[in-house]
N, C-alpha and C positions, 0 to 999 in steps of 0.2 A: 296810655291808649286806652279807648274803650273797650274794643274787643277787637279779634284779631282774624274776622272774617272780611276779606277784600272783596271791595266792591267794584274798584277798578285798579287795572295794571298796566303801566305804561312800561314798554320796554323798547329801548335804544330807537325812540321815536326821532326820526330825522325830517324836518320840514324846510325846505328851500325857497329862494325866491330867485328868479332867473332875471336879473337885472343888465342894465348896459356895462355896467363897471365889473360885472361878473356875477357867480352864484354867490349869493348872499345866504349864509347857513344860518339862519334866526333861531332854528333848534336843531341842535346837534348831536345826537345819541343821547337824549334825555330819559331816564329811566326812573319810576318811583312808583307807589301804590298808595291808594287809599282806601282805608279801612271803614267799614259799615259804622256809622254813627260818630266819628271823629270830623275834626275841623283839621285840614292840612293847610298850613299857611306857605304860601310861596313867593320868597321875597328875594329883591336885587334891584340893581340901579337901572334907569329907564333904557330900554334897548337889549336888555339881556334876553330875552325871549318868552316873558312870563305870559303875556297876554297872546302870542302865537302857541303857545303850548295850549292854552285853553281852547281856543278857536280850531286847533287841530282836533281836539278830544269831541268836539262837536260837527267836526267835518265843516266848518267854516272858513276855512283858510281864502282868503281874496285871490281869485282866479281871474287870468289865466296865469299870471307870473308866479303864484304861490301853488307850492304840491307838496303832500307827503311821498316824499322819497322812499321812505321805508321805516319799519319797526312795526310794533303792535300796540294797540289801545284796546286791551281787554276789557269788557264791561260784564260783570257778574251779576246777571238776576236771579230773583228769588226763587224762579224753578229750576234752577241748575243749570241754566242756559248761559254759554259763554259766547259774547259776540265780539269780533275783531272790527273795531269801527274804521281802522285804518284800510280795512279790504271794501268796506261799503261803498257804494255810489252816492255821491255826494246828495243829490236830488232823488235817489231809489227811496222806495216805500218802507224798507228796513230803516234806513236813518231817519226818515221824517217819523217814524213811530218811536224811536229812541229819543227825538228831540220833543217830541209829544209828552212820552209818560215817564222816561226815565232820567231825564237829566233839565236843566233849566238853568239860565244865566242872568245875572245881574249886571249889566255894563255901568262904566264909570259915570257916564253924563245922562242922566233920565232925560234930560229935556230932547236930546238927541235919539234917543231909544223911544221913547213914546211918543206915536203919532199926534201931530198939533192939531188933524182935523177930525179926530172921533175923540169922544169923551173916555174919561178913565175908565168908566164902568163897562163902556162896550169893549175894551181893549182886555178887560180881565174877563169877560164874558165870552170873549172869543177862544181862550186858551182853555177854558172851562169846556166850552161845547166839542171842542176839539178831542179833548182827552177823556170826555165823560159821555155817555149816552143819556143826556137830558135835553131837555125843549128849552126855549128862551127864556119863559117864566123862573124855571128852576135855576138856570145859569143866573139870574138877576139876583137871584134869593142868595146864591152861593157867593157871587161877588159882593154883595152886600157885606156878608158874614166876612169874606175876606179883608174887607176895609176896616171892620172893627177889629179884627186880630193884628192888624199891622197900626192901629191906632190912628186911623183916619176917624173925624167923626165932626157932625152928625153923618154916618155912613148913609143912611137914605137920601140925603141931599148932594152930597160929596159925589154920588155915583154918576152924578148928571154933568160935572164938572170937566172942563179940558183943563189939560196941563198947565196952559198959561195962568189958570185961575188958581194953581197952586204953588206953595213955597218950594224951593230945592229940597228941602228935607220931606216935604209932602210928597214930592214927587218919586223922591228914592223910595218911599213907603209904597208907594201905589207900583213902583217897578218891582218890589219884592212880593207883592200882593199877586202880580201877572206872572212873575216866576213860579211862586208856589200854588197857584191854580189849578197845575196838573198832578200837585202832589209829587215831585220828583224824587228820586233815590240820591242823585247828586245836584248840588246846588253849587254854579261855579260863580264866585262873586268878584268881578275884575273891577279891583280899586273902588268899591262903592263908596267910600267916604272921603274921597282926596276933595269933591267939591263943596263938602259941608265945614260948617263950624265947631269948634271941639265939642259944644253941649249936645248938638244935632248928632254928631259922629257917636258919641258914646250911648244916645238912644237907640239909635241905628243897630249899634253892635250889640248890646242889651236885647234887642227885639229880635234880631238874628238868632242868638243863642237859645232864648225863650222858644222860638219857633222850630228850632233844630230839634228840642226836647220832644216836642208836641208832633212834630211829623216825622221824627226818626230817621232824619235825612244824613247823609254827609255833606261836609262844605269843602271846597277847594276855595280858599281865599287868596286873593291875590293883592299885592301891595309893595310899595316901596318904605313903606313906615314900620319901623320895627318896633315901636311901642304897640302899635294897632295889633301887629302880629303877636307879639308877645301876649297880650292881652285876650285874645281869642282863640288860639290855635292850641292844638293839642302835639302836634310835631311841625317842623320846620324843613323846607326845602329850601336852599340858598342856590341862586344860579347866577351865573356870570358867562357872558358872551355865546349865550344859547347852551350852556352846559350846566349839568347840577356839579356844584362843587362841595356841597355838604349836606348831609340829613341828619336829624336828630330829634328828641323829644324837647320840646320846647324849654324846660328848664335845663336841661343839659348845654342846648346851644348857647343860652345867655350866660350860664354859669362858668361852661367849659367850651367855649369855642374853639374848633381845631383848625379849620382853616385860615389863612393870614388873612384872605378877602374878608370872612365873616368876623374876625377880629377888629379887621379897620372899620366896617361899619359898624360895629359897637362901639367903638371907640371915638368914633365921630358924631354920636348923639349927645346932643346937650343936654345936662340935668340943673335941676334947680338944687344948689348947694354943693355941686360937683367941685371941688378942689383941684384937680387935674386938669391941665390944659387939653382941649380938644386935639384931637390928630387925626385931620382928615386925611384920606388916601391920597397919596401922591400921584400926579398923572391923571389920565381920562381913561374912557373906557376905549378900547379899540374898534375901529369899523371892522364888520364883520366879512369884509370881502377879502379872499385871500389869506384868511388867518394860519399861523404856521401850525406844524404837527408838534407842538409843544405845548408847554403850559402857557395859556392865554394870559394868567394875571402875572407872570413874571416879570415884565416891564416895570410893574408897580409895586412888586412884592419886597418887603423888607429882609425878607430870609432868603432871597434868590440863591440857587446853587448853580453849578455848571450844567447838571444834567436837566434843570428845569427850562434852559433855553434850546435843549437838544432833542427832548422825546416827552411825550405828552403823558402826563401821571397816570395811573390807574386809580380804582377807588379801593380804599383801605379800609377796613373795620377797625375803628379807633375804641370801641365802646360797644356796650349792651345798644343796638339799635343806632349806632352813631357811626356813619361813615363819612369819609373825607377824600377828597380827591386831590392828594398832595403828595409830593416826594419825600417831604419830611418825616411820614410816617411808614417809610420803606423798612425800615429796621424794627420799630417798636409795634408796628400795625400789622394787621393780617388782611392780606389781599385778597379782594372781593371778586369773585370771579363769575358774581350773578348779574 
């Protein structure tokens, strides 16, 4: 961990969706911290609540069906101001100010995030002018500099290109330039390399690490790919059915996973030269309607006990900075009341 100053605290966050089939608890009691200068990886199967957690932090949960039902999202600014984003109005001035100056997001598909009717340069310039007191000419110069930093060249020409004129990797670089144009404290990257080939993926990850050092920002990196998470993260949050089941330093998580779900994820990763047979997790992720007040992973867990089907496990401290939401640690672990 690079330092222990908290930038963001998410406490017991609950984001639900009112549907015809009932209340879908997409994010249900999620808690974690993001420290200044670190990269926090968030991993889990599709539908576990990763993206809804990020949208909750930006107060962009799809409405009217979606709503933050409870919890706190505490943003710590450099001037010692602490803002609870969960209490702000979605379209209020304070929330807009946070989106302009404190946070930014890179979405999974740049082609659906960048407007096809505006040039890449104009979209970067818009972010610069919203967050900085500059005129159009100054914003254009800064936009050209941002394109250079993300490796798009010749920047003076590419600034006039439309998204369809750029490759997928170039568009993702442009999205990063848009996100960083406001110099945010927190960058949320929602599976930014999913649609890219392996070579471009490696370039994007390296670029993000370099820009993180330059801009001194924190990154919340969301992915279902544990290999990517292992490469870029300092700490990792593992999610399952809207809940956090394990939190640990990245090396501790990979070499000493505590939760059966995390162990299953790691055992199902194919590796060159691996002699052991892959062990996919049995069963499938349950639907998030009317989930029981017990361990949600119990039906798929090879270590299931009687208590697992009757009562939801608390969070146990199983090591320094390592937490696990599993009844296996009732005896050896220390119950975390935070």
